[in-house]
C-alpha positions in Angstrom: 124.0 35.3 113.2 122.5 36.5 109.7 119.0 37.7 110.1 116.1 35.9 108.7 115.2 38.6 106.6 118.6 39.0 105.0 118.7 35.2 104.2 115.1 35.5 102.7 116.1 38.6 100.5 119.7 37.1 99.6 118.4 33.7 98.4 115.6 35.3 96.3 117.9 37.8 94.7 120.9 35.2 94.1 118.6 32.2 93.1 115.6 33.6 91.5 116.1 37.2 90.5 119.7 37.3 89.1 119.2 34.3 86.9 115.8 35.9 85.7 117.7 39.2 84.8 120.5 37.2 83.2 118.0 35.6 80.8 117.2 39.2 79.6 113.8 39.6 81.3 113.1 42.6 83.3 112.8 43.4 87.0 109.3 44.3 86.2 108.3 41.1 84.5 109.7 39.2 87.8 107.4 41.6 89.8 104.2 40.9 87.6 105.3 37.1 87.3 105.6 37.0 91.3 102.3 39.0 92.1 104.4 41.8 93.7 105.2 45.6 93.1 108.2 46.3 91.1 109.2 48.5 94.0 109.1 45.4 96.2 111.8 43.8 94.1 113.9 46.9 94.3 113.8 46.5 98.1 114.3 42.7 98.2 117.4 43.2 96.3 118.5 46.4 98.4 121.7 45.9 100.4 120.1 47.9 103.1 118.1 45.1 104.1 114.2 44.9 103.7 111.8 43.2 106.4 109.9 41.0 104.0 106.3 40.8 105.1 105.1 36.9 105.2 102.4 37.9 102.7 104.8 39.0 100.1 107.0 36.0 100.8 103.8 33.6 100.3 102.9 35.5 96.9 106.5 34.7 95.7 106.2 31.3 96.8 102.7 30.7 95.4 104.0 32.0 91.9 106.9 29.5 92.1 104.7 26.5 93.3 106.1 26.6 96.7 105.1 26.2 100.1 106.4 28.7 102.7 107.5 25.4 104.5 109.4 24.3 101.5 111.1 27.9 100.8 112.6 27.7 104.6 114.0 24.3 103.9 115.5 25.9 100.7 117.2 28.6 103.0 118.4 26.0 105.4 116.3 28.2 108.4 
């Protein structure tokens, strides 16, 4: 079974970060727009895995106009 942290980070990376970068925007601008540090973005997209704090996930969701419950429905967890 895939850990919840892997599912969360994978979803954010594939569905939100990579499309952002493909539009020619920077990783730093993603961080600013989502109220997190750029180093956090690097951790989220890292292959090593990242145990994302609920506070960080909440900041990202708020910036996207999502409730945490809606996010968990998106990742089907």
